[in-house]
PQR file of N, CA, C, O and H, with PARSE charges and radii, in Angstrom:
ATOM      1  N   MET A   1     108.847  -6.722 -52.482 -0.4000 1.5000
ATOM      2  CA  MET A   1     108.672  -6.847 -51.048 -0.0000 2.0000
ATOM      3  C   MET A   1     109.817  -7.672 -50.456  0.5500 1.7000
ATOM      4  O   MET A   1     109.790  -8.902 -50.494 -0.5500 1.4000
ATOM      5  N   ALA A   2     110.780  -7.011 -49.930 -0.4000 1.5000
ATOM      6  CA  ALA A   2     111.908  -7.705 -49.333 -0.0000 2.0000
ATOM      7  C   ALA A   2     111.531  -8.195 -47.946  0.5500 1.7000
ATOM      8  O   ALA A   2     110.767  -7.551 -47.228 -0.5500 1.4000
ATOM      9  H   ALA A   2     110.802  -6.012 -49.899  0.4000 1.0000
ATOM     10  N   LYS A   3     112.072  -9.326 -47.591 -0.4000 1.5000
ATOM     11  CA  LYS A   3     111.812  -9.868 -46.266 -0.0000 2.0000
ATOM     12  C   LYS A   3     112.582  -9.043 -45.233  0.5500 1.7000
ATOM     13  O   LYS A   3     113.750  -8.712 -45.440 -0.5500 1.4000
ATOM     14  H   LYS A   3     112.693  -9.849 -48.174  0.4000 1.0000
ATOM     15  N   THR A   4     111.933  -8.719 -44.140 -0.4000 1.5000
ATOM     16  CA  THR A   4     112.563  -7.879 -43.129 -0.0000 2.0000
ATOM     17  C   THR A   4     113.292  -8.739 -42.109  0.5500 1.7000
ATOM     18  O   THR A   4     112.922  -9.885 -41.855 -0.5500 1.4000
ATOM     19  H   THR A   4     110.984  -8.988 -43.972  0.4000 1.0000
ATOM     20  N   ASN A   5     114.329  -8.162 -41.536 -0.4000 1.5000
ATOM     21  CA  ASN A   5     115.035  -8.881 -40.475 -0.0000 2.0000
ATOM     22  C   ASN A   5     114.511  -8.423 -39.116  0.5500 1.7000
ATOM     23  O   ASN A   5     113.757  -7.455 -39.021 -0.5500 1.4000
ATOM     24  H   ASN A   5     114.629  -7.231 -41.742  0.4000 1.0000
ATOM     25  N   LEU A   6     114.910  -9.115 -38.097 -0.4000 1.5000
ATOM     26  CA  LEU A   6     114.398  -8.857 -36.751 -0.0000 2.0000
ATOM     27  C   LEU A   6     114.747  -7.447 -36.276  0.5500 1.7000
ATOM     28  O   LEU A   6     113.940  -6.809 -35.599 -0.5500 1.4000
ATOM     29  H   LEU A   6     115.522  -9.902 -38.174  0.4000 1.0000
ATOM     30  N   TRP A   7     115.929  -6.956 -36.618 -0.4000 1.5000
ATOM     31  CA  TRP A   7     116.342  -5.625 -36.187 -0.0000 2.0000
ATOM     32  C   TRP A   7     115.434  -4.558 -36.796  0.5500 1.7000
ATOM     33  O   TRP A   7     115.039  -3.612 -36.114 -0.5500 1.4000
ATOM     34  H   TRP A   7     116.584  -7.474 -37.168  0.4000 1.0000
ATOM     35  N   HIS A   8     115.105  -4.711 -38.079 -0.4000 1.5000
ATOM     36  CA  HIS A   8     114.204  -3.760 -38.737 -0.0000 2.0000
ATOM     37  C   HIS A   8     112.827  -3.782 -38.077  0.5500 1.7000
ATOM     38  O   HIS A   8     112.225  -2.732 -37.852 -0.5500 1.4000
ATOM     39  H   HIS A   8     115.426  -5.480 -38.633  0.4000 1.0000
ATOM     40  N   VAL A   9     112.337  -4.966 -37.772 -0.4000 1.5000
ATOM     41  CA  VAL A   9     111.023  -5.098 -37.137 -0.0000 2.0000
ATOM     42  C   VAL A   9     111.043  -4.426 -35.768  0.5500 1.7000
ATOM     43  O   VAL A   9     110.113  -3.694 -35.428 -0.5500 1.4000
ATOM     44  H   VAL A   9     112.826  -5.818 -37.955  0.4000 1.0000
ATOM     45  N   PHE A  10     112.090  -4.665 -34.977 -0.4000 1.5000
ATOM     46  CA  PHE A  10     112.194  -4.048 -33.649 -0.0000 2.0000
ATOM     47  C   PHE A  10     112.235  -2.527 -33.750  0.5500 1.7000
ATOM     48  O   PHE A  10     111.541  -1.835 -33.005 -0.5500 1.4000
ATOM     49  H   PHE A  10     112.845  -5.260 -35.254  0.4000 1.0000
ATOM     50  N   LYS A  11     113.052  -2.000 -34.675 -0.4000 1.5000
ATOM     51  CA  LYS A  11     113.132  -0.540 -34.828 -0.0000 2.0000
ATOM     52  C   LYS A  11     111.790   0.038 -35.251  0.5500 1.7000
ATOM     53  O   LYS A  11     111.395   1.104 -34.778 -0.5500 1.4000
ATOM     54  H   LYS A  11     113.616  -2.562 -35.280  0.4000 1.0000
ATOM     55  N   SER A  12     111.101  -0.648 -36.124 -0.4000 1.5000
ATOM     56  CA  SER A  12     109.811  -0.174 -36.597 -0.0000 2.0000
ATOM     57  C   SER A  12     108.772  -0.172 -35.484  0.5500 1.7000
ATOM     58  O   SER A  12     108.008   0.782 -35.344 -0.5500 1.4000
ATOM     59  H   SER A  12     111.422  -1.513 -36.508  0.4000 1.0000
ATOM     60  N   VAL A  13     108.744  -1.235 -34.696 -0.4000 1.5000
ATOM     61  CA  VAL A  13     107.793  -1.317 -33.583 -0.0000 2.0000
ATOM     62  C   VAL A  13     108.110  -0.255 -32.533  0.5500 1.7000
ATOM     63  O   VAL A  13     107.204   0.409 -32.028 -0.5500 1.4000
ATOM     64  H   VAL A  13     109.365  -2.011 -34.810  0.4000 1.0000
ATOM     65  N   ALA A  14     109.377  -0.095 -32.206 -0.4000 1.5000
ATOM     66  CA  ALA A  14     109.765   0.910 -31.210 -0.0000 2.0000
ATOM     67  C   ALA A  14     109.395   2.313 -31.680  0.5500 1.7000
ATOM     68  O   ALA A  14     108.888   3.112 -30.894 -0.5500 1.4000
ATOM     69  H   ALA A  14     110.112  -0.634 -32.617  0.4000 1.0000
ATOM     70  N   ALA A  15     109.642   2.620 -32.946 -0.4000 1.5000
ATOM     71  CA  ALA A  15     109.303   3.938 -33.474 -0.0000 2.0000
ATOM     72  C   ALA A  15     107.792   4.147 -33.460  0.5500 1.7000
ATOM     73  O   ALA A  15     107.319   5.244 -33.163 -0.5500 1.4000
ATOM     74  H   ALA A  15     110.054   1.971 -33.585  0.4000 1.0000
ATOM     75  N   SER A  16     107.044   3.111 -33.776 -0.4000 1.5000
ATOM     76  CA  SER A  16     105.584   3.222 -33.769 -0.0000 2.0000
ATOM     77  C   SER A  16     105.041   3.442 -32.368  0.5500 1.7000
ATOM     78  O   SER A  16     104.161   4.277 -32.160 -0.5500 1.4000
ATOM     79  H   SER A  16     107.429   2.219 -34.017  0.4000 1.0000
ATOM     80  N   VAL A  17     105.565   2.696 -31.412 -0.4000 1.5000
ATOM     81  CA  VAL A  17     105.097   2.829 -30.032 -0.0000 2.0000
ATOM     82  C   VAL A  17     105.420   4.223 -29.490  0.5500 1.7000
ATOM     83  O   VAL A  17     104.622   4.811 -28.759 -0.5500 1.4000
ATOM     84  H   VAL A  17     106.280   2.018 -31.581  0.4000 1.0000
ATOM     85  N   LEU A  18     106.579   4.738 -29.847 -0.4000 1.5000
ATOM     86  CA  LEU A  18     106.988   6.056 -29.360 -0.0000 2.0000
ATOM     87  C   LEU A  18     106.403   7.191 -30.191  0.5500 1.7000
ATOM     88  O   LEU A  18     106.538   8.357 -29.820 -0.5500 1.4000
ATOM     89  H   LEU A  18     107.226   4.260 -30.440  0.4000 1.0000
ATOM     90  N   GLY A  19     105.757   6.869 -31.307 -0.4000 1.5000
ATOM     91  CA  GLY A  19     105.094   7.885 -32.115 -0.0000 2.0000
ATOM     92  C   GLY A  19     105.998   8.656 -33.046  0.5500 1.7000
ATOM     93  O   GLY A  19     105.663   9.777 -33.429 -0.5500 1.4000
ATOM     94  H   GLY A  19     105.648   5.922 -31.608  0.4000 1.0000
ATOM     95  N   VAL A  20     107.133   8.096 -33.426 -0.4000 1.5000
ATOM     96  CA  VAL A  20     108.069   8.803 -34.301 -0.0000 2.0000
ATOM     97  C   VAL A  20     108.321   8.039 -35.599  0.5500 1.7000
ATOM     98  O   VAL A  20     109.347   8.248 -36.246 -0.5500 1.4000
ATOM     99  H   VAL A  20     107.405   7.185 -33.115  0.4000 1.0000
ATOM    100  N   GLN A  21     107.409   7.168 -35.983 -0.4000 1.5000
ATOM    101  CA  GLN A  21     107.540   6.383 -37.204 -0.0000 2.0000
ATOM    102  C   GLN A  21     107.374   7.289 -38.424  0.5500 1.7000
ATOM    103  O   GLN A  21     106.408   8.049 -38.504 -0.5500 1.4000
ATOM    104  H   GLN A  21     106.576   6.998 -35.458  0.4000 1.0000
ATOM    105  N   SER A  22     108.306   7.213 -39.369 -0.4000 1.5000
ATOM    106  CA  SER A  22     108.196   8.015 -40.580 -0.0000 2.0000
ATOM    107  C   SER A  22     107.137   7.425 -41.507  0.5500 1.7000
ATOM    108  O   SER A  22     106.813   6.240 -41.424 -0.5500 1.4000
ATOM    109  H   SER A  22     109.091   6.596 -39.304  0.4000 1.0000
ATOM    110  N   ASP A  23     106.615   8.250 -42.372 -0.4000 1.5000
ATOM    111  CA  ASP A  23     105.579   7.808 -43.298 -0.0000 2.0000
ATOM    112  C   ASP A  23     106.127   6.746 -44.255  0.5500 1.7000
ATOM    113  O   ASP A  23     105.426   5.794 -44.597 -0.5500 1.4000
ATOM    114  H   ASP A  23     106.878   9.212 -42.440  0.4000 1.0000
ATOM    115  N   ALA A  24     107.368   6.910 -44.682 -0.4000 1.5000
ATOM    116  CA  ALA A  24     107.967   5.940 -45.601 -0.0000 2.0000
ATOM    117  C   ALA A  24     108.115   4.571 -44.930  0.5500 1.7000
ATOM    118  O   ALA A  24     107.825   3.544 -45.543 -0.5500 1.4000
ATOM    119  H   ALA A  24     107.938   7.683 -44.405  0.4000 1.0000
ATOM    120  N   ASN A  25     108.564   4.557 -43.677 -0.4000 1.5000
ATOM    121  CA  ASN A  25     108.688   3.284 -42.960 -0.0000 2.0000
ATOM    122  C   ASN A  25     107.321   2.678 -42.682  0.5500 1.7000
ATOM    123  O   ASN A  25     107.157   1.459 -42.738 -0.5500 1.4000
ATOM    124  H   ASN A  25     108.799   5.391 -43.179  0.4000 1.0000
ATOM    125  N   TYR A  26     106.352   3.512 -42.385 -0.4000 1.5000
ATOM    126  CA  TYR A  26     104.981   3.052 -42.143 -0.0000 2.0000
ATOM    127  C   TYR A  26     104.439   2.333 -43.375  0.5500 1.7000
ATOM    128  O   TYR A  26     103.869   1.247 -43.268 -0.5500 1.4000
ATOM    129  H   TYR A  26     106.486   4.502 -42.339  0.4000 1.0000
ATOM    130  N   LYS A  27     104.617   2.940 -44.536 -0.4000 1.5000
ATOM    131  CA  LYS A  27     104.149   2.331 -45.782 -0.0000 2.0000
ATOM    132  C   LYS A  27     104.924   1.057 -46.085  0.5500 1.7000
ATOM    133  O   LYS A  27     104.344   0.073 -46.544 -0.5500 1.4000
ATOM    134  H   LYS A  27     105.080   3.823 -44.623  0.4000 1.0000
ATOM    135  N   SER A  28     106.224   1.067 -45.833 -0.4000 1.5000
ATOM    136  CA  SER A  28     107.052  -0.117 -46.071 -0.0000 2.0000
ATOM    137  C   SER A  28     106.608  -1.283 -45.194  0.5500 1.7000
ATOM    138  O   SER A  28     106.591  -2.429 -45.644 -0.5500 1.4000
ATOM    139  H   SER A  28     106.695   1.866 -45.460  0.4000 1.0000
ATOM    140  N   ASP A  29     106.250  -0.997 -43.951 -0.4000 1.5000
ATOM    141  CA  ASP A  29     105.806  -2.054 -43.042 -0.0000 2.0000
ATOM    142  C   ASP A  29     104.522  -2.710 -43.537  0.5500 1.7000
ATOM    143  O   ASP A  29     104.356  -3.924 -43.412 -0.5500 1.4000
ATOM    144  H   ASP A  29     106.263  -0.067 -43.586  0.4000 1.0000
ATOM    145  N   PHE A  30     103.626  -1.923 -44.090 -0.4000 1.5000
ATOM    146  CA  PHE A  30     102.353  -2.464 -44.549 -0.0000 2.0000
ATOM    147  C   PHE A  30     102.469  -3.183 -45.890  0.5500 1.7000
ATOM    148  O   PHE A  30     101.525  -3.850 -46.316 -0.5500 1.4000
ATOM    149  H   PHE A  30     103.761  -0.937 -44.190  0.4000 1.0000
ATOM    150  N   GLU A  31     103.610  -3.057 -46.558 -0.4000 1.5000
ATOM    151  CA  GLU A  31     103.842  -3.786 -47.804 -0.0000 2.0000
ATOM    152  C   GLU A  31     104.423  -5.175 -47.556  0.5500 1.7000
ATOM    153  O   GLU A  31     104.581  -5.951 -48.498 -0.5500 1.4000
ATOM    154  H   GLU A  31     104.376  -2.515 -46.212  0.4000 1.0000
ATOM    155  N   GLN A  32     104.740  -5.496 -46.313 -0.4000 1.5000
ATOM    156  CA  GLN A  32     105.307  -6.804 -45.998 -0.0000 2.0000
ATOM    157  C   GLN A  32     104.249  -7.883 -46.139  0.5500 1.7000
ATOM    158  O   GLN A  32     103.054  -7.622 -46.001 -0.5500 1.4000
ATOM    159  H   GLN A  32     104.611  -4.865 -45.548  0.4000 1.0000
ATOM    160  N   SER A  33     104.700  -9.094 -46.414 -0.4000 1.5000
ATOM    161  CA  SER A  33     103.765 -10.189 -46.667 -0.0000 2.0000
ATOM    162  C   SER A  33     103.112 -10.715 -45.395  0.5500 1.7000
ATOM    163  O   SER A  33     102.037 -11.311 -45.466 -0.5500 1.4000
ATOM    164  H   SER A  33     105.671  -9.307 -46.526  0.4000 1.0000
ATOM    165  N   SER A  34     103.728 -10.512 -44.237 -0.4000 1.5000
ATOM    166  CA  SER A  34     103.176 -11.047 -42.998 -0.0000 2.0000
ATOM    167  C   SER A  34     103.304 -10.034 -41.870  0.5500 1.7000
ATOM    168  O   SER A  34     104.320  -9.353 -41.734 -0.5500 1.4000
ATOM    169  H   SER A  34     104.601 -10.028 -44.179  0.4000 1.0000
ATOM    170  N   PHE A  35     102.259  -9.952 -41.074 -0.4000 1.5000
ATOM    171  CA  PHE A  35     102.283  -9.047 -39.926 -0.0000 2.0000
ATOM    172  C   PHE A  35     102.727  -9.763 -38.655  0.5500 1.7000
ATOM    173  O   PHE A  35     102.919  -9.122 -37.621 -0.5500 1.4000
ATOM    174  H   PHE A  35     101.433 -10.506 -41.185  0.4000 1.0000
ATOM    175  N   VAL A  36     102.892 -11.079 -38.717 -0.4000 1.5000
ATOM    176  CA  VAL A  36     103.189 -11.876 -37.523 -0.0000 2.0000
ATOM    177  C   VAL A  36     104.461 -11.411 -36.804  0.5500 1.7000
ATOM    178  O   VAL A  36     104.429 -11.274 -35.581 -0.5500 1.4000
ATOM    179  H   VAL A  36     102.736 -11.599 -39.556  0.4000 1.0000
ATOM    180  N   PRO A  37     105.582 -11.161 -37.499 -0.5600 1.5000
ATOM    181  CA  PRO A  37     106.767 -10.679 -36.760  0.2800 2.0000
ATOM    182  C   PRO A  37     106.508  -9.372 -36.028  0.5500 1.7000
ATOM    183  O   PRO A  37     106.992  -9.173 -34.914 -0.5500 1.4000
ATOM    184  N   TYR A  38     105.735  -8.472 -36.659 -0.4000 1.5000
ATOM    185  CA  TYR A  38     105.434  -7.190 -36.029 -0.0000 2.0000
ATOM    186  C   TYR A  38     104.543  -7.381 -34.799  0.5500 1.7000
ATOM    187  O   TYR A  38     104.726  -6.701 -33.789 -0.5500 1.4000
ATOM    188  H   TYR A  38     105.342  -8.634 -37.564  0.4000 1.0000
ATOM    189  N   ALA A  39     103.592  -8.293 -34.881 -0.4000 1.5000
ATOM    190  CA  ALA A  39     102.706  -8.565 -33.751 -0.0000 2.0000
ATOM    191  C   ALA A  39     103.480  -9.167 -32.586  0.5500 1.7000
ATOM    192  O   ALA A  39     103.291  -8.763 -31.438 -0.5500 1.4000
ATOM    193  H   ALA A  39     103.443  -8.845 -35.701  0.4000 1.0000
ATOM    194  N   ILE A  40     104.345 -10.123 -32.873 -0.4000 1.5000
ATOM    195  CA  ILE A  40     105.122 -10.780 -31.810 -0.0000 2.0000
ATOM    196  C   ILE A  40     106.059  -9.783 -31.140  0.5500 1.7000
ATOM    197  O   ILE A  40     106.104  -9.693 -29.913 -0.5500 1.4000
ATOM    198  H   ILE A  40     104.499 -10.451 -33.805  0.4000 1.0000
ATOM    199  N   VAL A  41     106.807  -9.036 -31.944 -0.4000 1.5000
ATOM    200  CA  VAL A  41     107.737  -8.052 -31.381 -0.0000 2.0000
ATOM    201  C   VAL A  41     106.966  -6.957 -30.645  0.5500 1.7000
ATOM    202  O   VAL A  41     107.425  -6.473 -29.610 -0.5500 1.4000
ATOM    203  H   VAL A  41     106.771  -9.109 -32.941  0.4000 1.0000
ATOM    204  N   GLY A  42     105.814  -6.563 -31.158 -0.4000 1.5000
ATOM    205  CA  GLY A  42     104.999  -5.543 -30.491 -0.0000 2.0000
ATOM    206  C   GLY A  42     104.535  -5.989 -29.118  0.5500 1.7000
ATOM    207  O   GLY A  42     104.613  -5.226 -28.155 -0.5500 1.4000
ATOM    208  H   GLY A  42     105.441  -6.956 -31.999  0.4000 1.0000
ATOM    209  N   VAL A  43     104.052  -7.219 -29.022 -0.4000 1.5000
ATOM    210  CA  VAL A  43     103.609  -7.751 -27.721 -0.0000 2.0000
ATOM    211  C   VAL A  43     104.791  -7.833 -26.762  0.5500 1.7000
ATOM    212  O   VAL A  43     104.673  -7.439 -25.602 -0.5500 1.4000
ATOM    213  H   VAL A  43     103.989  -7.838 -29.805  0.4000 1.0000
ATOM    214  N   LEU A  44     105.930  -8.341 -27.236 -0.4000 1.5000
ATOM    215  CA  LEU A  44     107.111  -8.426 -26.363 -0.0000 2.0000
ATOM    216  C   LEU A  44     107.592  -7.043 -25.936  0.5500 1.7000
ATOM    217  O   LEU A  44     108.024  -6.862 -24.797 -0.5500 1.4000
ATOM    218  H   LEU A  44     106.025  -8.660 -28.178  0.4000 1.0000
ATOM    219  N   PHE A  45     107.523  -6.069 -26.836 -0.4000 1.5000
ATOM    220  CA  PHE A  45     107.944  -4.708 -26.520 -0.0000 2.0000
ATOM    221  C   PHE A  45     107.061  -4.107 -25.432  0.5500 1.7000
ATOM    222  O   PHE A  45     107.562  -3.495 -24.489 -0.5500 1.4000
ATOM    223  H   PHE A  45     107.173  -6.216 -27.761  0.4000 1.0000
ATOM    224  N   VAL A  46     105.747  -4.282 -25.565 -0.4000 1.5000
ATOM    225  CA  VAL A  46     104.812  -3.739 -24.575 -0.0000 2.0000
ATOM    226  C   VAL A  46     105.000  -4.442 -23.231  0.5500 1.7000
ATOM    227  O   VAL A  46     104.985  -3.790 -22.186 -0.5500 1.4000
ATOM    228  H   VAL A  46     105.341  -4.780 -26.331  0.4000 1.0000
ATOM    229  N   LEU A  47     105.175  -5.750 -23.247 -0.4000 1.5000
ATOM    230  CA  LEU A  47     105.429  -6.476 -21.997 -0.0000 2.0000
ATOM    231  C   LEU A  47     106.726  -6.004 -21.342  0.5500 1.7000
ATOM    232  O   LEU A  47     106.804  -5.890 -20.119 -0.5500 1.4000
ATOM    233  H   LEU A  47     105.187  -6.279 -24.095  0.4000 1.0000
ATOM    234  N   GLY A  48     107.737  -5.732 -22.156 -0.4000 1.5000
ATOM    235  CA  GLY A  48     108.993  -5.203 -21.629 -0.0000 2.0000
ATOM    236  C   GLY A  48     108.822  -3.831 -21.006  0.5500 1.7000
ATOM    237  O   GLY A  48     109.392  -3.551 -19.952 -0.5500 1.4000
ATOM    238  H   GLY A  48     107.674  -5.825 -23.150  0.4000 1.0000
ATOM    239  N   LEU A  49     108.041  -2.970 -21.649 -0.4000 1.5000
ATOM    240  CA  LEU A  49     107.770  -1.646 -21.085 -0.0000 2.0000
ATOM    241  C   LEU A  49     107.028  -1.748 -19.759  0.5500 1.7000
ATOM    242  O   LEU A  49     107.344  -1.035 -18.807 -0.5500 1.4000
ATOM    243  H   LEU A  49     107.577  -3.197 -22.505  0.4000 1.0000
ATOM    244  N   ILE A  50     106.044  -2.634 -19.700 -0.4000 1.5000
ATOM    245  CA  ILE A  50     105.293  -2.828 -18.453 -0.0000 2.0000
ATOM    246  C   ILE A  50     106.231  -3.338 -17.359  0.5500 1.7000
ATOM    247  O   ILE A  50     106.190  -2.856 -16.227 -0.5500 1.4000
ATOM    248  H   ILE A  50     105.788  -3.214 -20.474  0.4000 1.0000
ATOM    249  N   GLY A  51     107.071  -4.309 -17.698 -0.4000 1.5000
ATOM    250  CA  GLY A  51     108.028  -4.827 -16.726 -0.0000 2.0000
ATOM    251  C   GLY A  51     108.987  -3.761 -16.238  0.5500 1.7000
ATOM    252  O   GLY A  51     109.312  -3.708 -15.052 -0.5500 1.4000
ATOM    253  H   GLY A  51     107.104  -4.701 -18.618  0.4000 1.0000
ATOM    254  N   LEU A  52     109.442  -2.907 -17.150 -0.4000 1.5000
ATOM    255  CA  LEU A  52     110.342  -1.818 -16.773 -0.0000 2.0000
ATOM    256  C   LEU A  52     109.648  -0.826 -15.841  0.5500 1.7000
ATOM    257  O   LEU A  52     110.244  -0.369 -14.865 -0.5500 1.4000
ATOM    258  H   LEU A  52     109.177  -2.950 -18.113  0.4000 1.0000
ATOM    259  N   LEU A  53     108.401  -0.496 -16.135 -0.4000 1.5000
ATOM    260  CA  LEU A  53     107.653   0.417 -15.265 -0.0000 2.0000
ATOM    261  C   LEU A  53     107.416  -0.184 -13.885  0.5500 1.7000
ATOM    262  O   LEU A  53     107.521   0.516 -12.878 -0.5500 1.4000
ATOM    263  H   LEU A  53     107.917  -0.867 -16.928  0.4000 1.0000
ATOM    264  N   VAL A  54     107.097  -1.474 -13.831 -0.4000 1.5000
ATOM    265  CA  VAL A  54     106.916  -2.142 -12.534 -0.0000 2.0000
ATOM    266  C   VAL A  54     108.219  -2.122 -11.744  0.5500 1.7000
ATOM    267  O   VAL A  54     108.215  -1.875 -10.538 -0.5500 1.4000
ATOM    268  H   VAL A  54     107.011  -2.043 -14.649  0.4000 1.0000
ATOM    269  N   LEU A  55     109.327  -2.380 -12.420 -0.4000 1.5000
ATOM    270  CA  LEU A  55     110.635  -2.361 -11.750 -0.0000 2.0000
ATOM    271  C   LEU A  55     110.954  -0.974 -11.205  0.5500 1.7000
ATOM    272  O   LEU A  55     111.429  -0.848 -10.076 -0.5500 1.4000
ATOM    273  H   LEU A  55     109.331  -2.580 -13.399  0.4000 1.0000
ATOM    274  N   ILE A  56     110.702   0.059 -11.987 -0.4000 1.5000
ATOM    275  CA  ILE A  56     110.983   1.429 -11.539 -0.0000 2.0000
ATOM    276  C   ILE A  56     110.121   1.795 -10.343  0.5500 1.7000
ATOM    277  O   ILE A  56     110.611   2.393  -9.386 -0.5500 1.4000
ATOM    278  H   ILE A  56     110.317  -0.043 -12.904  0.4000 1.0000
ATOM    279  N   VAL A  57     108.830   1.439 -10.388 -0.4000 1.5000
ATOM    280  CA  VAL A  57     107.931   1.750  -9.269 -0.0000 2.0000
ATOM    281  C   VAL A  57     108.388   1.017  -8.014  0.5500 1.7000
ATOM    282  O   VAL A  57     108.385   1.598  -6.928 -0.5500 1.4000
ATOM    283  H   VAL A  57     108.432   0.952 -11.166  0.4000 1.0000
ATOM    284  N   ASN A  58     108.778  -0.247  -8.143 -0.4000 1.5000
ATOM    285  CA  ASN A  58     109.245  -0.998  -6.981 -0.0000 2.0000
ATOM    286  C   ASN A  58     110.534  -0.434  -6.415  0.5500 1.7000
ATOM    287  O   ASN A  58     110.734  -0.451  -5.200 -0.5500 1.4000
ATOM    288  H   ASN A  58     108.780  -0.718  -9.025  0.4000 1.0000
ATOM    289  N   LEU A  59     111.408   0.064  -7.269 -0.4000 1.5000
ATOM    290  CA  LEU A  59     112.648   0.667  -6.783 -0.0000 2.0000
ATOM    291  C   LEU A  59     112.378   1.988  -6.049  0.5500 1.7000
ATOM    292  O   LEU A  59     113.022   2.287  -5.043 -0.5500 1.4000
ATOM    293  H   LEU A  59     111.245   0.079  -8.256  0.4000 1.0000
ATOM    294  N   VAL A  60     111.433   2.762  -6.554 -0.4000 1.5000
ATOM    295  CA  VAL A  60     111.110   4.057  -5.940 -0.0000 2.0000
ATOM    296  C   VAL A  60     110.401   3.851  -4.602  0.5500 1.7000
ATOM    297  O   VAL A  60     110.675   4.563  -3.637 -0.5500 1.4000
ATOM    298  H   VAL A  60     110.910   2.519  -7.371  0.4000 1.0000
ATOM    299  N   LEU A  61     109.504   2.893  -4.546 -0.4000 1.5000
ATOM    300  CA  LEU A  61     108.769   2.656  -3.303 -0.0000 2.0000
ATOM    301  C   LEU A  61     109.612   1.787  -2.408  0.5500 1.7000
ATOM    302  O   LEU A  61     109.193   1.455  -1.299 -0.5500 1.4000
ATOM    303  H   LEU A  61     109.282   2.314  -5.331  0.4000 1.0000
TER
END
């Protein structure tokens, strides 16, 4: 179980949110010793998406 870096965690979370996560990466993510980096990046990713949607709606209106 190799320790993952932040870039790998971000790519994995982004692929999962968009629904294009490969089975091999999915299994690799669940073999990690801690889910905390994935949870933190996931929350930040979702908050970023919400912020982006709010910005787009405000620009359109």
